[in-house]
VOFIMAR-462794 format. One record per residue (C-alpha): residue in three letters; x, y, z. Coordinates in nm, 2 decimals. Layout:
BEGIN
+-----+--------+--------+--------+
: res :      x :      y :      z :
+-----+--------+--------+--------+
: ALA :      X :      Y :      Z :
...
+-----+--------+--------+--------+
***
This chain:
BEGIN
+-----+--------+--------+--------+
: res :      x :      y :      z :
+-----+--------+--------+--------+
: MET :   0.55 :  14.99 :   6.86 :
: GLU :   0.25 :  14.76 :   6.80 :
: ILE :   0.05 :  15.06 :   6.68 :
: LEU :   0.32 :  15.13 :   6.43 :
: PHE :   0.33 :  14.78 :   6.29 :
: ASP :  -0.05 :  14.77 :   6.27 :
: ALA :  -0.03 :  15.10 :   6.07 :
: VAL :   0.22 :  14.94 :   5.84 :
: LYS :  -0.01 :  14.65 :   5.77 :
: TRP :  -0.30 :  14.88 :   5.71 :
: ILE :  -0.09 :  15.09 :   5.47 :
: CYS :   0.03 :  14.78 :   5.29 :
: ALA :  -0.33 :  14.66 :   5.24 :
: LYS :  -0.43 :  15.00 :   5.09 :
: LEU :  -0.13 :  15.01 :   4.87 :
: THR :  -0.21 :  14.66 :   4.74 :
: ILE :  -0.53 :  14.81 :   4.59 :
: VAL :  -0.33 :  15.08 :   4.42 :
: ASN :  -0.07 :  14.83 :   4.30 :
: ASN :  -0.33 :  14.60 :   4.15 :
: PHE :  -0.49 :  14.90 :   3.97 :
: PHE :  -0.15 :  15.01 :   3.82 :
: TRP :  -0.06 :  14.66 :   3.71 :
: GLU :  -0.40 :  14.55 :   3.58 :
: PHE :  -0.53 :  14.88 :   3.42 :
: PRO :  -0.72 :  14.88 :   3.19 :
: THR :  -0.81 :  14.51 :   3.21 :
: ASN :  -1.02 :  14.60 :   3.51 :
: LEU :  -1.25 :  14.81 :   3.28 :
: GLU :  -1.53 :  14.61 :   3.12 :
: CYS :  -1.51 :  14.80 :   2.79 :
: TYR :  -1.15 :  14.69 :   2.75 :
: SER :  -1.15 :  14.35 :   2.90 :
: THR :  -1.40 :  14.22 :   2.64 :
: ILE :  -1.16 :  14.28 :   2.35 :
: PRO :  -1.02 :  13.95 :   2.23 :
: ILE :  -0.66 :  13.87 :   2.35 :
: LEU :  -0.57 :  14.24 :   2.39 :
: GLY :  -0.83 :  14.27 :   2.66 :
: LYS :  -0.62 :  14.03 :   2.88 :
: LEU :  -0.31 :  14.24 :   2.85 :
: PRO :  -0.27 :  14.54 :   3.09 :
: PHE :  -0.11 :  14.86 :   2.98 :
: SER :   0.19 :  14.79 :   3.20 :
: MET :   0.28 :  14.48 :   3.00 :
: LEU :   0.21 :  14.65 :   2.67 :
: LEU :   0.44 :  14.94 :   2.77 :
: LEU :   0.73 :  14.72 :   2.88 :
: ILE :   0.72 :  14.46 :   2.61 :
: GLY :   0.61 :  14.70 :   2.34 :
: SER :   0.89 :  14.94 :   2.41 :
: GLY :   1.14 :  14.66 :   2.42 :
: ILE :   1.02 :  14.53 :   2.08 :
: TYR :   1.04 :  14.89 :   1.93 :
: PHE :   1.39 :  14.95 :   2.06 :
: SER :   1.50 :  14.60 :   1.94 :
: VAL :   1.38 :  14.66 :   1.59 :
: ALA :   1.50 :  15.02 :   1.56 :
: LEU :   1.85 :  14.91 :   1.69 :
: LYS :   1.86 :  14.60 :   1.47 :
: PHE :   1.84 :  14.36 :   1.76 :
: VAL :   2.11 :  14.51 :   1.97 :
: GLN :   2.06 :  14.24 :   2.24 :
: ILE :   2.20 :  13.97 :   2.01 :
: LYS :   2.50 :  14.19 :   1.93 :
: SER :   2.57 :  14.25 :   2.30 :
: ILE :   2.65 :  13.88 :   2.36 :
: THR :   2.92 :  13.89 :   2.09 :
: LYS :   3.06 :  14.24 :   2.17 :
: VAL :   3.06 :  14.23 :   2.55 :
: PHE :   3.37 :  14.01 :   2.60 :
: SER :   3.59 :  14.22 :   2.38 :
: ILE :   3.49 :  14.52 :   2.59 :
: PHE :   3.57 :  14.33 :   2.91 :
: PHE :   3.91 :  14.22 :   2.80 :
: GLU :   4.03 :  14.54 :   2.64 :
: ARG :   4.35 :  14.64 :   2.81 :
: LYS :   4.30 :  14.99 :   2.93 :
: LYS :   4.42 :  15.19 :   3.23 :
: ILE :   4.12 :  15.34 :   3.41 :
: LYS :   4.18 :  15.71 :   3.50 :
: GLN :   3.83 :  15.81 :   3.59 :
: GLY :   3.55 :  15.61 :   3.73 :
: PHE :   3.54 :  15.23 :   3.71 :
: SER :   3.60 :  14.97 :   3.44 :
: PRO :   3.30 :  14.84 :   3.24 :
: LEU :   3.32 :  14.51 :   3.42 :
: SER :   3.32 :  14.67 :   3.77 :
: ALA :   3.02 :  14.88 :   3.66 :
: LEU :   2.85 :  14.55 :   3.55 :
: PHE :   2.92 :  14.39 :   3.89 :
: LEU :   2.77 :  14.70 :   4.06 :
: SER :   2.45 :  14.68 :   3.86 :
: THR :   2.44 :  14.30 :   3.90 :
: ALA :   2.46 :  14.35 :   4.28 :
: MET :   2.13 :  14.54 :   4.24 :
: ARG :   1.97 :  14.31 :   3.98 :
: VAL :   2.05 :  13.97 :   4.14 :
: GLY :   1.85 :  14.00 :   4.46 :
: SER :   1.61 :  13.79 :   4.65 :
: SER :   1.37 :  13.81 :   4.36 :
: ASN :   1.59 :  13.57 :   4.17 :
: ILE :   1.49 :  13.30 :   4.42 :
: LEU :   1.18 :  13.42 :   4.59 :
: GLY :   1.03 :  13.60 :   4.29 :
: VAL :   1.08 :  13.32 :   4.05 :
: THR :   0.94 :  13.06 :   4.30 :
: GLY :   0.64 :  13.28 :   4.35 :
: ALA :   0.59 :  13.33 :   3.98 :
: VAL :   0.60 :  12.95 :   3.92 :
: SER :   0.38 :  12.87 :   4.21 :
: THR :   0.11 :  13.12 :   4.10 :
: GLY :   0.14 :  13.11 :   3.72 :
: GLY :   0.28 :  12.77 :   3.67 :
: PRO :   0.61 :  12.66 :   3.49 :
: GLY :   0.50 :  12.87 :   3.19 :
: ALA :   0.56 :  13.19 :   3.39 :
: LEU :   0.93 :  13.12 :   3.34 :
: PHE :   0.89 :  13.14 :   2.96 :
: TRP :   0.74 :  13.48 :   2.99 :
: MET :   1.03 :  13.59 :   3.22 :
: TRP :   1.26 :  13.49 :   2.93 :
: PHE :   1.04 :  13.67 :   2.68 :
: VAL :   1.03 :  14.00 :   2.87 :
: ALA :   1.40 :  13.98 :   2.94 :
: PHE :   1.49 :  13.93 :   2.57 :
: TRP :   1.31 :  14.25 :   2.47 :
: GLY :   1.42 :  14.42 :   2.80 :
: MET :   1.78 :  14.38 :   2.69 :
: ALA :   1.72 :  14.64 :   2.42 :
: SER :   1.56 :  14.88 :   2.68 :
: SER :   1.86 :  14.83 :   2.91 :
: PHE :   2.09 :  14.92 :   2.62 :
: VAL :   1.90 :  15.24 :   2.56 :
: GLU :   1.89 :  15.36 :   2.92 :
: ALA :   2.26 :  15.26 :   2.99 :
: THR :   2.38 :  15.44 :   2.67 :
: LEU :   2.19 :  15.75 :   2.78 :
: ALA :   2.34 :  15.72 :   3.13 :
: GLN :   2.69 :  15.72 :   2.96 :
: ILE :   2.61 :  16.01 :   2.72 :
: PHE :   2.49 :  16.24 :   3.01 :
: LYS :   2.73 :  16.14 :   3.29 :
: VAL :   2.92 :  16.40 :   3.48 :
: LYS :   3.25 :  16.41 :   3.66 :
: LYS :   3.29 :  16.45 :   4.04 :
: GLY :   3.65 :  16.41 :   4.16 :
: ASP :   3.78 :  16.08 :   4.03 :
: GLN :   3.43 :  15.94 :   3.97 :
: TYR :   3.15 :  15.96 :   3.72 :
: LEU :   2.80 :  16.02 :   3.83 :
: GLY :   2.48 :  15.98 :   3.62 :
: GLY :   2.18 :  15.77 :   3.55 :
: PHE :   1.81 :  15.80 :   3.56 :
: SER :   1.78 :  16.15 :   3.71 :
: TYR :   2.08 :  16.29 :   3.52 :
: TYR :   1.97 :  16.20 :   3.17 :
: GLY :   1.62 :  16.30 :   3.26 :
: LYS :   1.75 :  16.64 :   3.37 :
: PHE :   1.94 :  16.70 :   3.04 :
: LEU :   1.67 :  16.56 :   2.81 :
: VAL :   1.39 :  16.78 :   2.96 :
: ARG :   1.52 :  17.12 :   2.88 :
: ASN :   1.82 :  17.08 :   3.11 :
: SER :   1.59 :  17.13 :   3.40 :
: THR :   1.76 :  17.10 :   3.73 :
: ILE :   1.43 :  17.10 :   3.91 :
: PHE :   1.31 :  16.80 :   3.70 :
: GLY :   1.64 :  16.62 :   3.77 :
: MET :   1.59 :  16.68 :   4.14 :
: ILE :   1.24 :  16.55 :   4.13 :
: LEU :   1.36 :  16.23 :   3.95 :
: SER :   1.63 :  16.19 :   4.22 :
: VAL :   1.37 :  16.21 :   4.49 :
: VAL :   1.15 :  15.95 :   4.30 :
: TYR :   1.44 :  15.71 :   4.29 :
: ILE :   1.52 :  15.76 :   4.66 :
: ILE :   1.16 :  15.69 :   4.75 :
: TYR :   1.18 :  15.38 :   4.53 :
: ALA :   1.49 :  15.27 :   4.72 :
: CYS :   1.33 :  15.33 :   5.05 :
: PHE :   1.06 :  15.06 :   4.98 :
: ILE :   1.32 :  14.81 :   4.84 :
: LEU :   1.56 :  14.87 :   5.13 :
: SER :   1.31 :  14.75 :   5.39 :
: TYR :   1.23 :  14.44 :   5.18 :
: GLN :   1.59 :  14.34 :   5.11 :
: SER :   1.70 :  14.38 :   5.47 :
: PHE :   1.40 :  14.16 :   5.56 :
: GLY :   1.54 :  13.90 :   5.32 :
: VAL :   1.90 :  13.90 :   5.47 :
: VAL :   1.78 :  13.83 :   5.82 :
: SER :   1.52 :  13.57 :   5.71 :
: SER :   1.80 :  13.37 :   5.54 :
: VAL :   2.00 :  13.37 :   5.86 :
: GLY :   1.69 :  13.25 :   6.05 :
: GLU :   1.65 :  12.97 :   5.80 :
: ILE :   2.01 :  12.86 :   5.84 :
: ALA :   1.98 :  12.87 :   6.23 :
: SER :   1.66 :  12.66 :   6.20 :
: LEU :   1.84 :  12.40 :   6.00 :
: PHE :   2.13 :  12.38 :   6.24 :
: THR :   1.92 :  12.36 :   6.55 :
: GLY :   1.64 :  12.14 :   6.40 :
: ASN :   1.39 :  12.38 :   6.55 :
: HIS :   1.19 :  12.67 :   6.41 :
: ILE :   1.35 :  13.01 :   6.51 :
: GLU :   1.09 :  13.26 :   6.60 :
: PRO :   1.13 :  13.61 :   6.44 :
: ASN :   1.16 :  13.78 :   6.78 :
: SER :   1.44 :  13.55 :   6.90 :
: MET :   1.79 :  13.65 :   7.00 :
: THR :   1.92 :  13.51 :   6.67 :
: TYR :   1.72 :  13.77 :   6.47 :
: TRP :   1.82 :  14.05 :   6.71 :
: ILE :   2.19 :  13.97 :   6.69 :
: THR :   2.18 :  13.93 :   6.31 :
: SER :   2.00 :  14.26 :   6.27 :
: ALA :   2.26 :  14.43 :   6.48 :
: VAL :   2.54 :  14.29 :   6.28 :
: LEU :   2.37 :  14.38 :   5.95 :
: ILE :   2.32 :  14.74 :   6.07 :
: VAL :   2.69 :  14.77 :   6.16 :
: LEU :   2.79 :  14.63 :   5.82 :
: LEU :   2.56 :  14.86 :   5.63 :
: THR :   2.68 :  15.16 :   5.82 :
: ILE :   3.04 :  15.08 :   5.73 :
: PHE :   2.95 :  15.03 :   5.36 :
: ALA :   2.73 :  15.34 :   5.34 :
: PHE :   2.99 :  15.58 :   5.48 :
: GLY :   3.27 :  15.41 :   5.30 :
: GLY :   3.15 :  15.57 :   4.98 :
: ILE :   3.07 :  15.45 :   4.63 :
: ARG :   3.43 :  15.34 :   4.55 :
: PHE :   3.44 :  15.12 :   4.86 :
: ILE :   3.11 :  14.96 :   4.77 :
: VAL :   3.23 :  14.89 :   4.41 :
: LYS :   3.54 :  14.72 :   4.55 :
: GLN :   3.33 :  14.49 :   4.76 :
: THR :   3.08 :  14.41 :   4.48 :
: ASN :   3.37 :  14.32 :   4.26 :
: ARG :   3.44 :  14.04 :   4.51 :
: LEU :   3.09 :  13.94 :   4.62 :
: VAL :   2.90 :  13.93 :   4.30 :
: PRO :   3.11 :  13.69 :   4.09 :
: SER :   3.15 :  13.46 :   4.39 :
: MET :   2.78 :  13.44 :   4.47 :
: VAL :   2.66 :  13.40 :   4.11 :
: ILE :   2.91 :  13.12 :   4.04 :
: ALA :   2.84 :  12.94 :   4.36 :
: TYR :   2.46 :  12.95 :   4.29 :
: MET :   2.51 :  12.83 :   3.93 :
: PHE :   2.75 :  12.55 :   4.04 :
: LEU :   2.50 :  12.42 :   4.30 :
: VAL :   2.21 :  12.42 :   4.06 :
: ILE :   2.41 :  12.26 :   3.78 :
: THR :   2.51 :  11.98 :   4.02 :
: ILE :   2.14 :  11.93 :   4.11 :
: ILE :   2.05 :  11.92 :   3.74 :
: CYS :   2.32 :  11.66 :   3.67 :
: LEU :   2.18 :  11.44 :   3.96 :
: ASN :   1.83 :  11.47 :   3.81 :
: PHE :   1.92 :  11.48 :   3.44 :
: ASP :   1.62 :  11.26 :   3.35 :
: ARG :   1.39 :  11.54 :   3.46 :
: LEU :   1.54 :  11.80 :   3.22 :
: PRO :   1.33 :  11.71 :   2.91 :
: TRP :   1.02 :  11.75 :   3.12 :
: PHE :   1.13 :  12.09 :   3.25 :
: PHE :   1.15 :  12.23 :   2.89 :
: TYR :   0.83 :  12.06 :   2.79 :
: SER :   0.63 :  12.20 :   3.09 :
: VAL :   0.77 :  12.55 :   3.05 :
: PHE :   0.69 :  12.59 :   2.68 :
: THR :   0.36 :  12.41 :   2.68 :
: GLU :   0.22 :  12.57 :   3.00 :
: ALA :   0.33 :  12.92 :   2.89 :
: PHE :   0.01 :  12.92 :   2.68 :
: LYS :  -0.21 :  12.66 :   2.86 :
: PRO :  -0.13 :  12.64 :   3.23 :
: GLU :  -0.26 :  12.35 :   3.45 :
: ALA :  -0.58 :  12.42 :   3.64 :
: VAL :  -0.39 :  12.40 :   3.97 :
: PHE :  -0.22 :  12.72 :   3.87 :
: GLY :  -0.54 :  12.90 :   3.77 :
: GLY :  -0.55 :  12.75 :   3.42 :
: ALA :  -0.55 :  13.08 :   3.25 :
: PHE :  -0.30 :  13.20 :   2.99 :
: GLY :  -0.32 :  13.55 :   3.14 :
: ILE :  -0.20 :  13.44 :   3.48 :
: ALA :   0.12 :  13.28 :   3.34 :
: ILE :   0.21 :  13.59 :   3.14 :
: TYR :   0.11 :  13.83 :   3.42 :
: GLN :   0.33 :  13.66 :   3.67 :
: GLY :   0.62 :  13.61 :   3.43 :
: VAL :   0.63 :  13.98 :   3.33 :
: LYS :   0.59 :  14.11 :   3.69 :
: ARG :   0.86 :  13.89 :   3.83 :
: GLY :   1.08 :  13.95 :   3.52 :
: LEU :   1.07 :  14.32 :   3.57 :
: ALA :   1.13 :  14.29 :   3.95 :
: SER :   1.43 :  14.08 :   3.88 :
: ASN :   1.61 :  14.23 :   3.58 :
: GLU :   1.48 :  14.59 :   3.61 :
: ALA :   1.52 :  14.66 :   3.24 :
: GLY :   1.33 :  14.98 :   3.15 :
: GLN :   1.30 :  15.10 :   3.51 :
: GLY :   1.61 :  15.31 :   3.51 :
: THR :   1.70 :  15.18 :   3.85 :
: VAL :   2.04 :  15.04 :   3.77 :
: THR :   2.15 :  15.31 :   3.52 :
: MET :   2.35 :  15.48 :   3.79 :
: ALA :   2.60 :  15.19 :   3.77 :
: ALA :   2.62 :  15.23 :   3.39 :
: ALA :   2.72 :  15.59 :   3.43 :
: THR :   3.02 :  15.51 :   3.66 :
: ALA :   3.22 :  15.33 :   3.39 :
: GLU :   3.50 :  15.49 :   3.19 :
: THR :   3.45 :  15.38 :   2.83 :
: ASN :   3.58 :  15.48 :   2.49 :
: HIS :   3.22 :  15.51 :   2.36 :
: PRO :   2.88 :  15.54 :   2.53 :
: CYS :   2.74 :  15.23 :   2.35 :
: GLU :   3.01 :  15.01 :   2.51 :
: GLN :   2.84 :  15.02 :   2.85 :
: GLY :   2.50 :  14.99 :   2.67 :
: TYR :   2.61 :  14.65 :   2.54 :
: VAL :   2.75 :  14.55 :   2.88 :
: GLN :   2.43 :  14.64 :   3.07 :
: ALA :   2.22 :  14.46 :   2.82 :
: PHE :   2.43 :  14.15 :   2.89 :
: GLY :   2.36 :  14.21 :   3.26 :
: VAL :   1.99 :  14.14 :   3.19 :
: PHE :   2.09 :  13.82 :   3.02 :
: ILE :   2.29 :  13.72 :   3.33 :
: ASP :   2.01 :  13.80 :   3.57 :
: THR :   1.72 :  13.64 :   3.39 :
: MET :   1.85 :  13.39 :   3.14 :
: ILE :   2.11 :  13.25 :   3.38 :
: VAL :   2.03 :  13.31 :   3.75 :
: CYS :   1.65 :  13.31 :   3.73 :
: THR :   1.66 :  13.01 :   3.50 :
: MET :   1.87 :  12.83 :   3.76 :
: THR :   1.59 :  12.89 :   4.02 :
: GLY :   1.33 :  12.78 :   3.77 :
: PHE :   1.52 :  12.45 :   3.71 :
: VAL :   1.49 :  12.37 :   4.08 :
: VAL :   1.13 :  12.46 :   4.13 :
: VAL :   0.99 :  12.32 :   3.81 :
: MET :   1.20 :  12.00 :   3.81 :
: GLY :   1.09 :  11.93 :   4.17 :
: ARG :   0.73 :  11.89 :   4.05 :
: ALA :   0.61 :  11.94 :   4.41 :
: TRP :   0.26 :  12.03 :   4.30 :
: GLN :   0.23 :  11.68 :   4.15 :
: THR :   0.32 :  11.49 :   4.47 :
: ASP :   0.13 :  11.40 :   4.78 :
: MET :   0.26 :  11.72 :   4.94 :
: ALA :   0.08 :  11.95 :   4.68 :
: ALA :  -0.16 :  12.11 :   4.92 :
: GLU :   0.11 :  12.17 :   5.17 :
: TRP :   0.34 :  12.31 :   4.91 :
: PHE :   0.10 :  12.58 :   4.80 :
: SER :   0.06 :  12.69 :   5.16 :
: PHE :   0.43 :  12.75 :   5.21 :
: ASP :   0.60 :  13.08 :   5.16 :
: GLN :   0.83 :  13.13 :   4.86 :
: PHE :   1.16 :  13.01 :   5.02 :
: SER :   0.99 :  12.71 :   5.18 :
: ARG :   0.85 :  12.61 :   4.84 :
: PHE :   1.20 :  12.64 :   4.69 :
: THR :   1.36 :  12.43 :   4.97 :
: SER :   1.09 :  12.17 :   4.94 :
: SER :   1.17 :  12.13 :   4.58 :
: VAL :   1.54 :  12.09 :   4.67 :
: LYS :   1.44 :  11.81 :   4.91 :
: ILE :   1.26 :  11.63 :   4.64 :
: LEU :   1.56 :  11.65 :   4.40 :
: ILE :   1.81 :  11.55 :   4.67 :
: PRO :   1.63 :  11.29 :   4.89 :
: ASN :   1.93 :  11.24 :   5.12 :
: VAL :   1.85 :  11.43 :   5.44 :
: THR :   2.21 :  11.52 :   5.53 :
: ILE :   2.31 :  11.64 :   5.18 :
: ASN :   1.99 :  11.84 :   5.12 :
: GLY :   2.04 :  12.00 :   5.46 :
: ILE :   2.38 :  12.12 :   5.35 :
: VAL :   2.26 :  12.23 :   5.01 :
: ILE :   1.97 :  12.43 :   5.16 :
: ILE :   2.22 :  12.60 :   5.40 :
: ILE :   2.42 :  12.71 :   5.10 :
: PHE :   2.11 :  12.83 :   4.91 :
: SER :   2.01 :  13.03 :   5.22 :
: CYS :   2.36 :  13.19 :   5.22 :
: CYS :   2.31 :  13.28 :   4.85 :
: LEU :   1.97 :  13.43 :   4.93 :
: GLY :   2.13 :  13.64 :   5.21 :
: LEU :   2.41 :  13.75 :   4.98 :
: PHE :   2.17 :  13.84 :   4.70 :
: SER :   1.97 :  14.06 :   4.93 :
: PHE :   2.28 :  14.21 :   5.09 :
: THR :   2.44 :  14.31 :   4.76 :
: THR :   2.11 :  14.46 :   4.66 :
: LEU :   2.12 :  14.67 :   4.97 :
: LEU :   2.47 :  14.80 :   4.87 :
: GLY :   2.34 :  14.89 :   4.52 :
: LEU :   2.04 :  15.08 :   4.66 :
: ILE :   2.26 :  15.28 :   4.90 :
: SER :   2.52 :  15.37 :   4.64 :
: PHE :   2.26 :  15.46 :   4.38 :
: SER :   2.07 :  15.67 :   4.62 :
: GLU :   2.39 :  15.86 :   4.70 :
: ILE :   2.45 :  15.92 :   4.33 :
: CYS :   2.10 :  16.06 :   4.28 :
: ALA :   2.14 :  16.27 :   4.60 :
: ASN :   2.45 :  16.43 :   4.44 :
: LEU :   2.22 :  16.59 :   4.18 :
: VAL :   2.01 :  16.75 :   4.46 :
: SER :   2.31 :  16.87 :   4.66 :
: GLN :   2.68 :  16.78 :   4.69 :
: LYS :   2.71 :  16.91 :   5.04 :
: GLN :   2.85 :  16.64 :   5.27 :
: VAL :   2.58 :  16.71 :   5.53 :
: PHE :   2.31 :  16.63 :   5.28 :
: LEU :   2.48 :  16.32 :   5.15 :
: ASN :   2.53 :  16.19 :   5.50 :
: SER :   2.16 :  16.26 :   5.58 :
: VAL :   2.06 :  16.04 :   5.28 :
: ARG :   2.29 :  15.76 :   5.40 :
: ILE :   2.14 :  15.78 :   5.75 :
: PHE :   1.79 :  15.78 :   5.60 :
: ALA :   1.87 :  15.47 :   5.40 :
: LEU :   2.00 :  15.29 :   5.71 :
: LEU :   1.69 :  15.38 :   5.90 :
: LEU :   1.47 :  15.22 :   5.63 :
: ALA :   1.68 :  14.91 :   5.64 :
: VAL :   1.63 :  14.91 :   6.02 :
: PHE :   1.26 :  14.94 :   5.97 :
: GLY :   1.26 :  14.63 :   5.75 :
: LEU :   1.45 :  14.44 :   6.02 :
: ALA :   1.19 :  14.56 :   6.28 :
: CYS :   0.91 :  14.43 :   6.06 :
: ASN :   1.08 :  14.10 :   6.04 :
: ILE :   1.12 :  14.07 :   6.41 :
: ALA :   0.75 :  14.18 :   6.46 :
: GLY :   0.65 :  13.89 :   6.23 :
: ILE :   0.50 :  14.09 :   5.94 :
: GLU :   0.48 :  13.85 :   5.65 :
: LEU :   0.70 :  13.89 :   5.34 :
: ASN :   0.39 :  13.91 :   5.12 :
: GLU :   0.32 :  14.25 :   5.27 :
: PHE :   0.64 :  14.38 :   5.10 :
: TRP :   0.59 :  14.21 :   4.76 :
: ASN :   0.30 :  14.45 :   4.68 :
: LEU :   0.51 :  14.75 :   4.78 :
: THR :   0.80 :  14.65 :   4.56 :
: ASP :   0.57 :  14.58 :   4.27 :
: LEU :   0.40 :  14.92 :   4.31 :
: VAL :   0.72 :  15.13 :   4.32 :
: GLY :   0.87 :  14.91 :   4.04 :
: ILE :   0.59 :  14.98 :   3.79 :
: THR :   0.56 :  15.35 :   3.90 :
: ILE :   0.92 :  15.43 :   3.83 :
: THR :   0.89 :  15.24 :   3.50 :
: TYR :   0.60 :  15.47 :   3.40 :
: VAL :   0.83 :  15.77 :   3.47 :
: ASN :   1.15 :  15.63 :   3.30 :
: ILE :   1.02 :  15.48 :   2.97 :
: PRO :   0.88 :  15.81 :   2.83 :
: ILE :   1.22 :  15.97 :   2.90 :
: LEU :   1.39 :  15.69 :   2.70 :
: TYR :   1.18 :  15.78 :   2.40 :
: VAL :   1.28 :  16.14 :   2.43 :
: GLY :   1.65 :  16.05 :   2.42 :
: PHE :   1.63 :  15.76 :   2.18 :
: LYS :   1.74 :  15.97 :   1.88 :
: TYR :   2.07 :  16.02 :   2.05 :
: VAL :   2.11 :  15.65 :   2.12 :
: LYS :   2.04 :  15.57 :   1.76 :
: LYS :   2.30 :  15.82 :   1.64 :
: ALA :   2.55 :  15.69 :   1.89 :
: GLN :   2.50 :  15.33 :   1.78 :
: LYS :   2.53 :  15.42 :   1.42 :
: HIS :   2.86 :  15.59 :   1.49 :
: TYR :   2.98 :  15.29 :   1.70 :
: GLU :   2.93 :  15.05 :   1.42 :
: GLN :   3.12 :  15.25 :   1.16 :
: PRO :   3.45 :  15.09 :   1.05 :
: ASN :   3.75 :  15.30 :   1.15 :
: ARG :   3.53 :  15.54 :   1.34 :
: LYS :   3.66 :  15.86 :   1.48 :
: LYS :   3.68 :  15.93 :   1.86 :
: PHE :   3.33 :  15.98 :   2.00 :
: THR :   3.23 :  16.33 :   2.10 :
: SER :   2.88 :  16.46 :   2.19 :
: LYS :   2.88 :  16.68 :   1.87 :
: ILE :   2.86 :  16.36 :   1.67 :
: ILE :   2.51 :  16.30 :   1.80 :
: GLY :   2.41 :  16.67 :   1.78 :
: ILE :   2.42 :  16.76 :   2.14 :
: ASP :   2.67 :  16.92 :   2.39 :
: THR :   2.72 :  16.71 :   2.71 :
: PRO :   2.94 :  16.77 :   3.02 :
: THR :   3.17 :  16.48 :   2.96 :
: TRP :   3.18 :  16.39 :   2.59 :
: ASN :   3.24 :  16.74 :   2.45 :
: GLU :   3.62 :  16.72 :   2.51 :
+-----+--------+--------+--------+
***
């Protein structure tokens, strides 16, 4: 087993080199890096932000419209006959979006790029809302029926848009499943780590990764994931409808309480975020590029706009018009970054740990320890901050757990495009569970969380490079659909309105 873990560490180290190349290209080329301003921005950021800006302008800032339209869509009284309601589909996608990156990723971004990294997370999320609208609308346009459910998303609209190529769709399905494999290991790692943190707080002693606590927690998690995986997509949606609103509201309530107790620090929070977005302190590297680099990377890892990785949820909704779920999913990016990530940012930035006597120690912590050290500064009472940190640890565990549910259900949806035979679908479920077990094993073996960050960054930007060109191919249909949606007294939507024949909207 030791040989296997050593091999994992070696592979992670090699993939780090590949990850840095993908994220930093072509700033790592001297001929490009010498260009003023532009030379500091890698192609990955230009692609993400540039595409978001293009879609925003072309769709007349659809992200602003989504905030006004989404609630009327939620509260429309409609009996769902096929698939799920738009709100349930949003909860399913939020289960995937709101993961451990909302705590660990934001903390890591601030501790590396300074408070200004949070500004750049907001920046990329605003433009990303338009990208999310495009991919979610395409997922709706090209969804297909299976029994009493709808299936669709990244691999489905890719199939139809590229000459209706089943082979291409199958390749995209495999690409997503590979993406999910990497993330599954990381998120299962996060669930057990949060339990270990809680146990350490209760006992007052550090719990070693290979202790009985971790073994028992891992066993329980495996049983739960097995129940959810074989319960099917409808069972998972039922559970995310319960878990997602509860965990997001609990997290928001806790942070808002901390803000109220430290209200005098709030003006400094906004001052530091906006000023250091362009001129970070030397302690964070002192370079404008570091702040924007960390903000964009962690923003993408959190809200996943443009990746296509949550489009499967958008396709499951029963709507009157494809654009309805586009608006809903764009709002999902707002929830993830503008609300949940900002909540984490409040705690980390307002704590000002890097300006205290513990600065050197703070920078040596891992991401969650940095977050909890900020909580201790904001809530000096030992008993109260212990309780608060336990609740935050529970939130971290729930964030990771719901992401696992999203990954398993989305992998199954993609697998249906390859084959709908039950043997194959069960094989994919078992494979997903094995990857989750691998993440647990890495935790028990003591492999550091940082080893997984680079893997998630790599698969995140890789699938983005695949998805965004497909969005441009299908964008003409999204524009036509939006134009139809905004018409007063519009007729019932059919695929012929946008000049294409699709499996679901041709009726």
